[in-house]
C-alpha positions as CSV (number, residue, x, y, z in Angstrom):
1,X,25.4,26.2,32.4
2,X,23.6,23.3,31.9
3,X,24.8,19.7,31.4
4,X,24.1,17.7,28.5
5,X,22.0,15.2,30.9
6,X,19.6,18.0,31.8
7,X,19.7,19.5,28.1
8,X,18.1,16.0,27.0
9,X,15.7,15.3,29.6
10,X,14.0,18.5,28.8
11,X,14.0,17.9,24.6
12,X,12.9,14.1,25.7
13,X,10.2,16.1,28.0
14,X,8.9,18.3,25.3
15,X,8.5,15.8,22.6
16,X,6.5,13.8,24.9
17,X,4.2,16.7,25.3
18,X,3.6,17.4,21.4
19,X,3.2,13.8,21.5
20,X,0.4,14.0,23.6
21,X,-1.1,16.4,22.2
22,X,-1.6,14.9,18.9
23,X,-5.5,14.8,18.5
24,X,-6.8,11.5,16.2
25,X,-7.9,11.6,12.9
26,X,-11.5,11.8,12.3
27,X,-13.4,8.2,11.9
28,X,-13.0,7.2,8.6
29,X,-10.4,9.1,7.3
30,X,-6.8,8.3,7.6
31,X,-4.1,10.6,7.5
32,X,-1.4,9.1,6.2
33,X,-2.9,7.3,3.1
34,X,-3.4,9.5,0.6
35,X,-6.5,8.2,-1.4
36,X,-5.7,9.9,-5.1
37,X,-2.5,8.5,-5.4
38,X,-3.2,5.1,-4.2
39,X,-6.1,5.1,-7.6
40,X,-3.4,6.3,-9.5
41,X,-1.1,3.3,-8.4
42,X,-4.1,0.9,-8.9
43,X,-4.5,2.6,-12.2
44,X,-0.6,1.9,-13.2
45,X,-0.6,-1.4,-12.1
46,X,-3.7,-2.6,-13.7
47,X,-1.9,-0.9,-17.3
48,X,1.4,-2.7,-16.7
49,X,-0.4,-6.1,-16.4
50,X,-2.2,-5.8,-19.3
51,X,1.1,-4.3,-21.1
52,X,3.0,-7.3,-20.0
53,X,0.9,-9.7,-21.3
54,X,0.0,-7.7,-24.3
55,X,4.3,-7.4,-25.3
56,X,4.3,-11.4,-24.3
57,X,1.7,-12.1,-26.7
58,X,3.1,-10.2,-29.5
59,X,6.4,-12.7,-28.4
60,X,4.6,-15.6,-27.1
61,X,0.9,-16.5,-28.0
62,X,1.5,-20.0,-26.0
63,X,3.4,-17.9,-22.8
64,X,0.8,-14.9,-23.0
65,X,-2.5,-18.0,-22.8
66,X,-0.8,-19.8,-19.8
67,X,-0.5,-15.8,-17.9
68,X,-4.0,-15.3,-18.4
69,X,-4.9,-19.0,-17.0
70,X,-2.7,-18.2,-14.4
71,X,-4.2,-15.2,-13.6
72,X,-7.5,-15.9,-13.8
73,X,-7.5,-19.0,-11.8
74,X,-5.4,-16.8,-9.1
75,X,-8.1,-14.5,-9.3
76,X,-10.5,-16.7,-8.7
77,X,-8.7,-18.2,-5.6
78,X,-8.6,-14.9,-4.1
79,X,-12.5,-14.6,-4.4
80,X,-12.8,-17.7,-3.0
81,X,-10.6,-17.6,0.2
82,X,-11.3,-13.5,0.6
83,X,-15.3,-14.5,0.8
84,X,-14.4,-18.0,3.0
85,X,-12.4,-15.5,5.2
86,X,-15.6,-13.2,6.0
């Protein structure tokens, strides 16, 4: 009867064998990124942001203007830093 150590070594060897058999993904494709789901998430985030600004605008126009100004300023700075980084 094999000992626990021998069973562990055999299982470890077998798992390393299977890991070595994995082929790399085709160029330009990421198997772990669901592109369709990623687009749905981006759409949901954009709709959520619009909904928050709308609700806040109904409650307080001054706060709405402050949020819109902050979003525009942040977008401008992100674009500037992105272009300077490349």
